[in-house]
N, C-alpha and C positions, 0 to 999 in steps of 0.2 A: 539172201545171197548178194554179194557185191557185184556191181556191173564190172565187166572185165576191163573197162577203160579207166576205172577209178585209179588204179595204180599209177597211171601216167600223170594224172593231175597231182596225186600225192607226191610223186617224185619231183615234179616242178615246184610245188609249194615248199617242199623240204629244201630244195636247192636254193630257192629264194631266201628262205629263213637263214640258211647256213651262210649266205653271202650278204646278209644285212639289208635286204630290200623286201618290200611287200607288193602284193598284187591286188591292191584295192585303190579306190578313188579313180580320178580321171587320169588315164594313161594314153599318151599319143603312140600310135603304132604305125610304123612304116609298112604299108600293105602293098606287096607286089602282085599278089594273086597266086604266087608259087606255093608249093606244099608247106614250106617252113612258116611263112607269115600267115597263111590260112590256118594252119594248126595253132599258131600262137594266138590268133584272134579267138578261136573257139575255147582255148584254155583260159584266156583272160575273162571271157564271159562266164565260164564254169567256175572261176575263182571269185566271181562277184565284183569284178572291176567294171569301170565305165570307160571302155576304149573309145578313142577318137581316131579314125583311120585316115591316113594321108597316102595318096598314090601319086607317084611322079612318072609322067610320061616323058621319056628322054628324047623322043623324036628320032629314034634310030631305026626301029624295026617296022615302021610303016603300019600296015593293017594289023599285024600281030600285036603291036603295042596298043593299038586302039581296042583290040579284042581283050587284052589284059585289063585295060581300064574299065571296059564295060563289065567284065566279070567281077571286079572289085566293087563297083558301084552296086551291082545286083546282090552280091554277097552281103554288103552292109545293109541294103534295104531289107533283105530276108531276116536279118537279126536286129533290125531297128537300131543300127549303129551310125553315129554321125560320120559323114564321109566328105572328103574334099580332095579333088585332083588338081595337079599342077602340071602345066606343059612348059617344057624348056627345049631349046634347040641345041642339044649337046654337040653335034658336029660343027655347027657355026662357032660355038663358044670355044671348042677345042682348037679350031683353026686360029681364032683370034688370040687365044692365050698361049698357043704353041705347046699345048699339053695333050696327052693321050686321051682317047675317048673314055677309057675306064676311069682314069684319074679325074677327068672333068665331070663325069657323071657322079662319081662318089662325092666330090666337093660340093656339087650342086644339091645332091640329096641332103647332105649334112646341113647346108645353109637353109634349105627349105624346111627340114624337120625342126630345126632350132627356132626358126621364125614362127612356124605353125604352133609349136608348143606354147610360145608366149601368147599367140593370138587366141588359142583355145584354153588358156589357163591350165595347162598341164605341166607339172613339175617333174614328170618322168617320161622318158622316151623309150619304148620297148623295141628292140631289134631282134630279128629272128635267126641269129647265127646258131648253128648246132655243133655237135662234136666233130662231124666231118669237116665243116668249115674251119674249125679251129686247127684241126690236123693239117689241112691244106695250107693255112696261113703259117703255121709253125714251119713246115717244110720249105715253103716259099721264102720265108725270112732266113731260115737256116742256110739256104743256097746263096742268099745275098750277103751272108757274113754277119748277120745281126747278133747282138749280145742278148743279155737277159731281158732287157726291155722289149726288144723286138720279138723274142721267142714267146714271151708271155703277153703279147700285145692285145689279143682279143680277150678282154677281161669280163668277168660276170657282171660287174658294176663299175661305173666310172662317173665321177662328179665333174661337171663343167659349169662353174658358176652356180647359178640357181637351178640348173637342170641336171638330173641324174639319168644316165643311160643305163638301161638294164637289159640283160640277155637271158630271159627265163628258160628258153629251151636249149641252152648250151649243155644241158645235162642229158640230152637225148641224141641218139644217132638218127641219120636220115631214114634208116629202115624203120625205126620206132615211130617216127613222125608219119611216114606213109601208112603204117599199120593203124595208127590212131585215126587218120582220116578215113581209111577204108572201113574201119569199124563204125564210124559215124555216118558212112555213106556220103561223105562230103567230097566233091570234086575240087580240082585246082587246075591251074594252067602251067604249062611248061615253056620256058624260054628256049627257042630253037637254037640260039647261039651257044647254049650250054654244051652242045655236041661238037663245037668247033675247037679242036685241040691246038689251033694257032694261038688261042688265049692260054697264058701260062697256067692259070688256075684250073682250067678245064683239062689241060695236059696232066697236071698233078693228079686230078680226080680220076681221070680215066686210064692213065698209063702207070703212074707210080703207086698209088694207094693199093691197087690189086696185088702188086708185088710185095708190099708190106704184109698184106693179108696172108700171102703164101708163107711168109716167114713166121708170122704169129697171128692167129685169128683175133687176139686181143689188142691188136695194134692201135685201134682208135682210143681205147681207154689208156693205153700206155703213153701215146703221144700227148693226149690231153693231160695226163699226170705230169709229164715233162714240162708242158706249158704252165701248169699250176706252180711247179717248183721254180721255174724261171720267174714267174710273176711275183711269187713270195720273196725270192731272193732279191729281185730288183727293188721291191718295196722296202725291204730291210736296209739295203745299201743306201737307198734314197733317204730313208729316215735318219740314218747316221750322218749322211752328208748335210742334210738340213740342220741337224743339231750342231755340227761343226761350224757351219756358216753363221748360225745364230749367235754362236759364242765368239767367232773370230772375224766375221764380216768378209774376209777374203782369205786366200790360202798363202801362207808364208813359204818362201823357198826352203827354209829349214824343215818345215813340216812335210813339204812335198817329197823330200828325200827319204822320209821314214813312214809316210802314210801307206796303208794298204793300197795296192795299185788300183783295185776295183773302186775303192772309196775315192781316191784322187781323181779318177776318171769321171765319177759321178759328180763330184764337186765342180770340176771343169764344165761338165755338161749343164749343170744348173746355173752357173754363173753366165755362161754363154746364152742360155735360153732367157734368162732375166733381162739381158741387155738387148738381144736381137729378136726375141719372141719366136724363135724357131730352133730346131734341134741342131746340135753340133755334129757335123758329118764325121764318119770314121776316118776319112782321109785327113781332115783338119786335126782330129784328135791325135792321130799318129804323129803328125808333124809337131804338135805341141809337146807330146811326151818325149820326143827326141830333142827338142829345144830346151825344155825346162831345166834339166840337171846342170847344164853348163852356162845358163844365162847369167850375164853380168848386169849390174845395176844400169838401168837406162836402155838396155838392149831389148829390141822388140822383134816379134815375128809377124810379118804381114800376111794376113789371110785373104784369099780372093773375095771374101764376102764383104770387104770394106771395113773389117775389124782387125785390130792389132792385139796380139797377146804380148804383154810387156812385163818386165821385171823392174819394179820401182821400190827402192828403199827396203829390199828384202821381201816384198810382196809380189805375188803373181796375179795378174788380173787382165780382163779384156777392156779395151776402149774402142769406141767408134772412131774411125779415121776421118777427121774433118779438117779441112783447110781453114785456118784462122785468118780472117781478113786483116790486113794491116790497117792501122788507124793512127790518126794524129789530130788532136783537137786542142784549141786554146782554152785554158782554164779561165772561168769568169767568177766574180764574187758569188759566194754561196756554194751550193752542192753541185758537183760535177760527177756524173755517172761514168765509170770506166767501162768501155765496151767489152762485153763478154765475161765480166767478172761480177761477183756479188760484193762490189766495193765501190767507194766513191772518194773523191778528194774535195774537201771544203776549204775555200780561201776566205780569210777574214782579216781585217785590220786588227792590230794588237789592242786598240782601245775599245773595240766593241765585239770582241770574240767571246764565244762560249767557253766555259772551263772544259778542260780535257775530260773530266769526270762525266760530263754530259754525254760524251761519245762512248766512253767506256761502259756506261750503263746499257748501251744499246748494241754495241759491236764487240766481238771477241778479240779482234786485233785493232789497236788504235796506236798511231804514231804521229806525234806532232812535230813539225819541222818549222823552225823560225828562219825566215829569209829577209835579207835587207832589200828594200825596194830600190836602193841605189844600184844594185847589180843587175836589175831587170831592165833590159834595153828594149826588147821587142816582144815582151810578154812571157808568160809561163805556159808550157804545153805538156800534155801527157800523150805518149805515143807507144806503140808496140816496139819492143826491143829489136835491135838489129845485131847481127853476128859481130860487127866491129865495135859495138858499144863498150866503153870503159868509163870508170869514174874514179876521181882522185879523192881519197879519204884516208885518214890515219897516216898522212905523209907518204902514201903509196898509191900507185895507179893499179886498179883492179879491173879485170875484164868482167863484164856482167855475166858472161857465160860461165866463168869459173865460180863467181859468187853464188849463182843459183845452184850450181852443183854442190858447193860446200854447204849451202843451207838446206840441202836435200829436197829442193823443189822437184816434184815429179816431172819427168821429162815431157809427159803429156801436157803439162801446164806451162812449159817454158816458151813455147811458141805463142806470141801475142802477149808476153808478160809486159806489164806497164812500167815505163820509166818516165821521170819528170825532167824536162829540159828548159833552158832559157832560149831555145831556138838554135843553139849551137852546141853547148856542152851540157852534160848530164848534171842535174842538181841533186837528184834523189832517186834511189832504187828502193821502192817500198818493200818491207818496212824497215830495212836494215841500214843501208848505206846513204849518208848525207855528205855531200861534197864539202871539203875543207874550205873555210873562209867565206861562207855565204851569209853569215850573220853580221849585222851592222846596224846602222840607223834606219829609221822609217820601217819598223818591223811589220812584216806580213806573216800571219800564221797559216800554215798549210797543214791540214789534218787529214791523214790517210786512215780510212775505216774499212774494215773487211769482215765479212761473215756476220750477218745479223743474228743476234741471240734469240733463242726461243723465249716466249713470254715468261715461263717459269724460271729462266736463268737471269732475267733482268732484275736489277735491284732498284 
């Protein structure tokens, strides 16, 4: 006859298989001593895994926190499990960072677990969230106005570089976990702050979830099902957005007008995250969606995060807002690097210059300008353009500002754009405009080169 606790392990193993992770080998476990993580430890041992337990003492609850640490240490000694405890002063860190206690504690736990996984050679980190936790998070995020990503945020498995986070007991309710421990005769500790309804999660747990149970006793399964649907939907939309970006690189204004709204929003979120390394807020996203349809070429939306959303040559994308320092330097014989650009200007005498092909083989853009040394009075300089700059060529005077616009230079690149002067007048706006009448005797070759080719492009 089967042991009555076997079905719980079977459920957890089936859940792991269904979600593509295993419960074998070395697995780092965040052990708090509470019912959930204690249950997970016993299940990992029963599954044949080699758990390594990490306990974080946050320095918040005084003697009670020390009690929890002692319980975890004794529990691991009982089952001959490797154990390590870490002490951090969350209140001090919270004050220093101007973040809440819960947020600071969560961030520090994440940092410690990730570092410990590397130290103990574990490629999996097991977290003990259960069905109740997921339902609480779903309602919490729902109240905050989260979309599919937030509503499905506690996921069964998540990869982060070479570490995989797994949640093996998210298929169990809190009652099932307590029953499992009672059946084993295994004690656990209880955090006294769990009763404090000033904490939002505790309020949801103690006040809101019982109301859902009155409506439908199956509320936990149903909320978890909604979280699964949100997770799957967000994954599908993200897959479509990644495919679009791999094919297009950025989103065109024309496509933005016809793309599915959910897909467009995901594309924007991915582009922002790639640039900034953080999520795009709902407030910023709403501003962008209002701005994009009527955005004209060169028009930008300044976001408080130090990033601009800009329409350039029919494409919509994000750029970091950086002030380009003004520069001016005298060109000397040989190579002269242009500040802030993948480009340089080479000055040579006509009788000992390299052929233009030597530069074409290395750079994608090459323009050679021939200048008479007779017209050079005080040297040749390269500097950042100014709003008042103009150049006379083709028997007409052209403003540099208009020239860059006509050549469709992205507005993000116009500030700091290089121009070549003789100290007074413009000689050359690379790579297009050369001032009339600068060629004569005593030739000097000025070669502008931009954007180095990849090795397989070079001939």
